[in-house]
C-alpha positions as CSV (number, residue, x, y, z in Angstrom):
1,X,10.6,-10.0,-15.5
2,X,12.3,-8.9,-12.3
3,X,12.2,-11.0,-9.1
4,X,11.1,-7.9,-7.2
5,X,8.2,-5.6,-7.4
6,X,8.8,-1.9,-7.5
7,X,5.7,0.3,-6.8
8,X,5.1,2.7,-9.7
9,X,5.9,6.3,-8.8
10,X,3.4,9.1,-9.1
11,X,4.1,12.3,-11.0
12,X,7.3,13.9,-9.7
13,X,6.6,16.8,-7.4
14,X,3.2,15.8,-6.2
15,X,2.6,15.9,-2.5
16,X,1.7,12.2,-2.4
17,X,4.6,11.0,-4.5
18,X,4.9,7.2,-3.9
19,X,7.9,5.7,-2.4
20,X,9.7,3.0,-4.4
21,X,9.3,0.2,-1.9
22,X,10.4,-3.2,-3.0
23,X,8.8,-6.4,-1.8
24,X,9.5,-10.0,-2.7
25,X,7.0,-11.5,-5.1
26,X,5.0,-14.4,-3.6
27,X,6.0,-17.8,-4.9
28,X,2.8,-19.7,-4.6
29,X,1.4,-21.1,-7.9
30,X,-1.7,-19.0,-8.0
31,X,0.3,-15.7,-7.5
32,X,2.8,-16.8,-10.2
33,X,-0.1,-17.4,-12.6
34,X,-1.6,-14.0,-11.8
35,X,1.8,-12.3,-12.6
36,X,2.0,-14.3,-15.8
37,X,-1.4,-13.1,-16.9
38,X,-0.5,-9.6,-16.0
39,X,2.4,-9.8,-18.5
40,X,0.3,-11.5,-21.1
41,X,-2.5,-8.9,-20.9
42,X,-0.1,-5.9,-20.6
43,X,-2.0,-5.1,-17.4
44,X,-1.4,-2.9,-14.4
45,X,-2.6,-4.2,-11.0
46,X,-3.9,-1.5,-8.7
47,X,-4.9,-2.2,-5.1
48,X,-6.4,-0.2,-2.3
49,X,-4.7,-0.1,1.1
50,X,-7.7,-2.1,2.5
51,X,-7.2,-5.1,0.3
52,X,-6.0,-8.5,1.7
53,X,-2.2,-8.7,2.1
54,X,-1.8,-11.4,-0.6
55,X,-3.3,-8.9,-3.2
56,X,-1.3,-6.0,-1.9
57,X,1.9,-8.0,-2.3
58,X,1.1,-8.6,-6.0
59,X,0.1,-5.1,-6.9
60,X,2.1,-2.6,-9.0
61,X,0.7,0.1,-6.9
62,X,-0.9,0.1,-3.4
63,X,-2.5,3.4,-2.2
64,X,-5.4,5.5,-1.3
65,X,-8.2,6.8,-3.6
66,X,-6.2,9.8,-4.7
67,X,-3.1,7.9,-5.6
68,X,-5.1,5.2,-7.3
69,X,-6.9,7.8,-9.4
70,X,-3.7,9.4,-10.4
71,X,-2.2,6.0,-11.4
72,X,-5.3,5.2,-13.4
73,X,-5.0,8.5,-15.2
74,X,-1.4,8.0,-16.1
75,X,-1.0,4.3,-16.9
76,X,0.0,3.2,-20.4
77,X,-1.1,-0.4,-19.7
78,X,-3.7,-1.9,-22.0
79,X,-5.7,-3.4,-19.1
80,X,-6.4,-2.1,-15.6
81,X,-7.1,-4.7,-13.0
82,X,-8.6,-2.8,-10.0
83,X,-8.6,-4.5,-6.6
84,X,-10.8,-2.3,-4.6
85,X,-14.5,-1.7,-4.6
86,X,-16.8,-1.0,-7.6
87,X,-16.8,2.8,-7.5
88,X,-12.9,2.7,-7.7
89,X,-13.0,0.6,-10.8
90,X,-15.6,2.9,-12.3
91,X,-13.3,5.9,-11.7
92,X,-10.5,4.1,-13.5
93,X,-12.9,3.4,-16.5
94,X,-14.0,7.0,-16.5
95,X,-10.4,8.1,-16.9
96,X,-9.7,5.3,-19.4
97,X,-12.8,4.9,-21.5
98,X,-11.1,2.9,-24.2
99,X,-9.3,0.5,-21.9
100,X,-10.5,-2.8,-20.4
101,X,-11.0,-2.3,-16.6
102,X,-11.4,-5.5,-14.6
103,X,-12.4,-6.0,-11.0
104,X,-12.3,-9.3,-9.1
105,X,-15.8,-9.1,-7.7
106,X,-18.5,-7.0,-9.3
107,X,-20.5,-7.0,-6.0
108,X,-17.8,-5.3,-4.0
109,X,-19.8,-2.2,-3.1
110,X,-19.6,0.6,-0.6
111,X,-22.1,1.8,2.0
112,X,-21.2,5.4,1.1
113,X,-22.0,4.8,-2.6
114,X,-25.3,3.2,-1.6
115,X,-26.3,6.1,0.6
116,X,-26.4,8.6,-2.2
117,X,-28.6,7.5,-5.1
118,X,-28.2,9.8,-8.2
119,X,-31.9,10.4,-8.4
120,X,-32.1,11.7,-4.9
121,X,-29.1,13.9,-5.4
122,X,-30.6,15.3,-8.6
123,X,-33.8,16.1,-6.8
124,X,-31.9,18.0,-4.1
125,X,-30.0,20.0,-6.7
126,X,-33.2,20.9,-8.5
127,X,-34.7,22.1,-5.2
128,X,-31.5,24.1,-4.5
129,X,-30.5,25.7,-7.8
130,X,-27.0,27.0,-7.9
131,X,-25.6,24.8,-5.2
132,X,-22.0,23.7,-5.8
133,X,-21.7,19.9,-5.3
134,X,-18.4,18.4,-4.0
135,X,-18.6,14.6,-4.1
136,X,-16.3,12.4,-2.1
137,X,-14.9,9.8,-4.6
138,X,-16.8,7.1,-2.7
139,X,-19.8,7.5,-4.9
140,X,-21.2,6.1,-8.2
141,X,-20.4,7.3,-11.7
142,X,-23.9,8.7,-11.9
143,X,-23.3,10.9,-8.8
144,X,-19.9,12.0,-10.1
145,X,-21.6,13.0,-13.3
146,X,-23.9,15.3,-11.3
147,X,-21.1,16.9,-9.3
148,X,-19.0,20.0,-9.8
149,X,-15.8,18.5,-8.4
150,X,-14.6,15.2,-6.8
151,X,-12.4,15.0,-3.7
152,X,-10.7,12.3,-1.6
153,X,-10.0,12.2,2.1
154,X,-6.4,13.2,1.1
155,X,-7.4,16.4,-0.7
156,X,-10.8,17.3,0.6
157,X,-9.5,20.4,2.5
158,X,-7.8,21.7,-0.6
159,X,-10.9,21.1,-2.8
160,X,-13.3,22.8,-0.4
161,X,-11.0,25.8,0.1
162,X,-10.8,26.2,-3.7
163,X,-14.6,26.1,-4.1
164,X,-16.3,29.3,-5.4
165,X,-16.8,31.7,-2.5
166,X,-20.1,33.0,-3.8
167,X,-21.7,29.5,-4.0
168,X,-23.5,27.4,-1.3
169,X,-21.7,24.1,-1.0
170,X,-23.1,20.6,-0.8
171,X,-20.8,17.8,0.3
172,X,-21.8,14.2,-0.5
173,X,-22.0,11.5,0.6
174,X,-19.9,11.2,3.8
175,X,-21.2,13.4,6.6
176,X,-18.2,12.6,8.9
177,X,-15.6,13.6,6.4
178,X,-17.6,16.6,5.5
179,X,-18.0,17.7,9.1
180,X,-14.3,17.3,9.7
181,X,-13.6,19.5,6.7
182,X,-16.0,22.1,8.1
183,X,-14.2,22.0,11.4
184,X,-10.8,22.5,9.7
185,X,-11.8,25.1,7.1
186,X,-14.6,27.0,8.7
187,X,-16.4,26.8,5.4
188,X,-20.1,26.0,5.9
189,X,-21.6,23.2,3.8
190,X,-24.7,21.2,3.5
191,X,-23.9,17.6,4.4
192,X,-25.5,14.5,2.9
193,X,-26.5,11.9,5.5
194,X,-24.2,9.1,4.5
195,X,-21.3,7.2,6.2
196,X,-18.9,4.4,5.9
197,X,-20.4,1.6,7.9
198,X,-17.0,0.2,8.9
199,X,-15.6,3.5,10.2
200,X,-18.6,4.4,12.3
201,X,-18.2,1.1,14.2
202,X,-15.3,2.7,16.1
203,X,-16.7,4.3,19.3
204,X,-15.4,6.5,22.0
205,X,-15.6,3.7,24.4
206,X,-13.7,1.2,22.2
207,X,-11.0,3.8,21.6
208,X,-10.7,4.8,25.2
209,X,-10.2,1.2,26.1
210,X,-7.4,0.6,23.7
211,X,-5.7,3.8,24.6
212,X,-5.7,2.8,28.2
213,X,-3.9,-0.4,27.3
214,X,-1.4,1.5,25.1
215,X,-1.1,5.0,26.7
216,X,2.1,5.9,24.8
217,X,0.8,4.9,21.3
218,X,-0.5,7.9,19.3
219,X,-4.0,7.3,17.8
220,X,-4.2,7.9,14.1
221,X,-7.8,8.1,12.8
222,X,-9.4,8.3,9.4
223,X,-11.7,11.3,8.9
224,X,-14.6,9.0,8.0
225,X,-14.7,8.2,11.8
226,X,-17.3,9.9,13.9
227,X,-16.5,13.2,15.7
228,X,-16.5,11.3,19.1
229,X,-13.5,9.2,17.8
230,X,-11.8,12.1,16.0
231,X,-11.7,14.1,19.2
232,X,-9.6,11.4,20.8
233,X,-7.1,11.2,17.9
234,X,-3.6,12.5,17.8
235,X,-3.7,12.7,14.0
236,X,-6.6,12.6,11.6
237,X,-5.7,11.9,8.0
238,X,-6.1,9.8,4.9
239,X,-4.5,6.4,4.7
240,X,-1.6,7.7,2.5
241,X,-0.8,10.4,5.0
242,X,-0.9,7.8,7.8
243,X,2.2,6.3,6.3
244,X,4.0,9.7,6.3
245,X,2.9,10.4,9.9
246,X,4.0,7.1,11.3
247,X,7.3,7.2,9.4
248,X,8.2,10.7,10.8
249,X,6.9,10.3,14.3
250,X,9.3,9.2,17.1
251,X,6.8,6.8,18.7
252,X,7.5,3.1,18.4
253,X,3.8,2.0,18.3
254,X,0.6,3.5,16.9
255,X,-3.1,2.7,17.2
256,X,-4.7,2.8,13.8
257,X,-8.4,3.7,13.5
258,X,-9.3,2.7,10.0
259,X,-9.9,-0.6,8.0
260,X,-7.5,-3.3,9.2
261,X,-6.0,-3.9,5.8
262,X,-4.0,-0.7,6.3
263,X,-1.9,-2.4,9.0
264,X,-0.2,-4.6,6.3
265,X,0.9,-1.5,4.3
266,X,2.1,0.3,7.5
267,X,4.2,-2.7,8.6
268,X,5.9,-2.9,5.2
269,X,6.6,0.9,5.1
270,X,7.6,1.1,8.8
271,X,9.1,-2.3,9.7
272,X,10.7,-1.0,12.9
273,X,7.4,0.1,14.4
274,X,4.3,-1.7,15.8
275,X,0.7,-1.1,14.7
276,X,-2.3,-1.8,16.8
277,X,-5.7,-2.0,15.0
278,X,-8.3,0.0,16.8
279,X,-11.1,-2.2,18.1
280,X,-14.8,-1.7,17.9
281,X,-17.2,-2.6,20.7
282,X,-17.6,-6.1,19.2
283,X,-14.3,-6.9,17.5
284,X,-10.5,-6.6,18.1
285,X,-10.1,-5.0,14.6
286,X,-12.4,-3.6,11.9
287,X,-12.7,-5.0,8.4
288,X,-14.8,-3.8,5.5
289,X,-16.9,-6.7,4.2
290,X,-16.8,-5.2,0.7
291,X,-13.0,-4.7,0.5
292,X,-12.5,-8.3,1.7
293,X,-14.7,-9.7,-1.1
294,X,-11.7,-9.7,-3.4
295,X,-9.5,-12.8,-3.2
296,X,-6.6,-14.2,-5.1
297,X,-8.9,-16.8,-6.7
298,X,-11.3,-14.1,-7.9
299,X,-8.4,-11.9,-9.1
300,X,-7.0,-14.8,-11.1
301,X,-10.5,-15.6,-12.6
302,X,-11.2,-12.1,-13.7
303,X,-7.8,-11.8,-15.5
304,X,-8.2,-15.2,-17.1
305,X,-11.8,-14.6,-18.3
306,X,-11.4,-10.8,-18.8
307,X,-14.5,-10.4,-16.7
308,X,-16.1,-8.9,-14.7
309,X,-15.4,-5.6,-16.4
310,X,-16.7,-2.1,-16.0
311,X,-18.9,-0.4,-18.6
312,X,-21.2,2.6,-18.6
313,X,-23.0,4.8,-21.1
314,X,-20.7,7.3,-22.9
315,X,-22.8,10.2,-21.7
316,X,-22.1,9.2,-18.1
317,X,-18.4,8.7,-18.8
318,X,-18.1,12.1,-20.4
319,X,-19.9,14.0,-17.7
320,X,-18.2,12.1,-14.8
321,X,-14.8,12.7,-16.2
322,X,-14.9,16.5,-15.9
323,X,-15.2,16.7,-12.1
324,X,-12.5,14.0,-11.7
325,X,-10.1,15.8,-14.0
326,X,-10.9,19.0,-12.1
327,X,-9.9,17.3,-8.9
328,X,-6.6,16.0,-10.3
329,X,-5.7,19.5,-11.7
330,X,-6.5,21.1,-8.3
331,X,-4.4,18.4,-6.4
332,X,-1.1,18.9,-8.2
């Protein structure tokens, strides 16, 4: 096995093709054991940008939801170890029904997923026949199974613009991402009343305060932020596009309004630039309690015990796979 880790590349020609960045593998005993188990299991280790640095540094691929979904769809590994939250591991299982999909902590949830129970969505659809449902990937497998197409923050505009022109649209579950897409596209949609609890903790006051301290630093915000914060941003984009923006911009420092785990990725990709985590009214940075539930110890335990693992009824798998595959086809 090589002494360095090379991030797996996405399909050639895709707009979010990953860079082949190398990082030195950690040398602590637990990390070495995790890497040994990865080889033994013929596993691929996928990590979201919001994971703790120690997990990001071990992963075969670190990225946003769209990049992770593509990796899960393409991997030839026998086992997928997903370091993120539960709906992400579910997505990997949907795309790989015959593979073992492990996650370090089964209880790593998501406020967006919780905000949209499948039964409530079904009731809304029954009351509004013919409505075309676009589901942000931050939702359960049962909600995906009820949807026409899935999107991520990185491709939401493309998905909405490609939606049938003769259908009314419902966007679930993130009202902030949905409202941003409406602003950009001019396409009216019904919005589900859900949000990412971490991103809505950024406020106009907290952003104005940090901008006053760093007047020359562009503010880069995730579209899950509220409109009050988005109006103050120099760039609004997915976490993956944050990397591209910061690499190409001439500024030497940036204020980043998303979950603080993204700072580690940005520092690795742009080592000559400084990154300032946007504060909330109560904290100097912002961390998702669910993303931070995954630890090296839990990662090691799930690989050693092959548990917790993701499972769901075949009918749910089959129905949820169609809108995800539709998304991937539309995002090439």
